[in-house]
C-alpha positions, 0 to 999 in steps of 0.5 A: 500500500502506498503511504504519505510521509509528512515532515513539519512542525507541530503547534497548538492553535488557539483561535480567537474571534472578537478577542475571545478564544473559541477553540484550541486544536493541535496544528501545523502546516504538514500536521493539518494535512496528515490529519486529513489524510489519515481521516480519509483512510490514507496510510500516513506517517509524520516526522516532527518534534513535540514539546515535553509537556501536556500540549506535546502529549496531546499532539501525539495522541491526536495524530494516533487518534486520526490514524497517523503513525507518530513513531517519528515525532521526537520529544526532548526533555527540556522542550516546550510546545510552540503556540500559535494565536490565530485571530479571525476577522469579519471574513474569518481570515486569520491573523497570526502571532507565533510563540516559538523559539526556532533556535531550539528546534531539534530533530533526531529520527531514523529514516523510515521505510520509503518505497517507490510512489510513496508521497512526501509532503513538506513545507513552511519555514520548518523545511528551510530552517537552518537548525534542522536543515541537515536532517530534513535535507537528508531525508528528502534526498533519501526519499527521492532516491527511493522513488517517492513523489515530493510535494513542496508547499512554500508557505513563506510567511511575512514574519520570516521576511528578514530571514530570506537571505540566509535561507534562500539556498535551502529554498532553491534546494527544495525547489530542485528536489520537489516534483510539485511546488505549491505557493500562494500569492502572499508567499511570492509577494514576500519572497520575490515581490511578484504577484503574477503566476506566469512571472513567478513560474517563468523566473523562479520555478520552472528551471527547478521543477515543472509542476507549479500550483499558484493559489490566491485565496478565493480567486482561481487557482493557477496551474503551470506545467511542462509542454506549456500546460496552463489552466485556471481552476475557479474556487467554488463559493464556500460559507467560511467558518475559518480559513485556518488550514485551507492551504494545508488541506488543499495540499492534503486533497492534492496528495489524496488525489495522487493516490486515489487516481493512481498517479505514479512516478512514471506520470510525474516524469511523463507529465500529467494529462489535463484529465489527471490535473482536473481529477487531482485539483477537484480533490484538492479544492474539495478538501480545502472547502470542507476544512473552511467550514470547521474550526478544526484545521482539517476535514470533518469526519463526515466528509472524511467518511465519504472520501475514505479510500478502501483499505 
């Protein structure tokens, strides 16, 4: 059975509306994705770190409750769990404050078994953080050698704008390792001061990897790929409760689509057909839309049951 391996940070998201906390749920970019994939019946594993505290224990149990293998989540004796405060505005978009001491990030794991056509999901500052970069890069290179498909979500926040110079080489290495790159208009505005899918693809992405997804919130998603493939995918109207996790669940849905429709390493090398793009993007948008209707950062159990893959 094919599996998905996520690698990224863990955090406790405390969600505010009107200055009052209304929800607290374990989160993190790749974390949210693997929770949804686990719920949808995909064989899933997560590589990360968690605090040696009550929150860290909850993070690990939450993974396990949702069918995710948490055996590669590291816990260090003096570590504390990071916290994110997410303030929802009138449109239920979130403004974040993060409480995390990146210099104390650590990773210590043995590379798990990776087989051809497994999918590795990675991204955010975690994937370029100089402190854990040797372990992350080593794992990504190992997974690539083993024939996995690598999906990279740039997810570069404005709070790290001042770090850009020191992590640029790590970003470019990730572009080169990845088979598929997704980024938002905000990511590329922060990184390159560009806000057009074609200019980003042409000048920053296509030299390294050919399959590129450019998301713009409620605006149509832009896809660019080899052989000049270019297509827009309108975002279906959604009654939004929270946009937290919308991009993470887009990623989860895309990876789910790769597995559901049997997209393999050979398809990556050949280039997707338009029908394959349409099928995968439909899954990505469905997962994202469902997540926006909850406060839980991931797809809800009813939707997950409908999408559940046969074991």
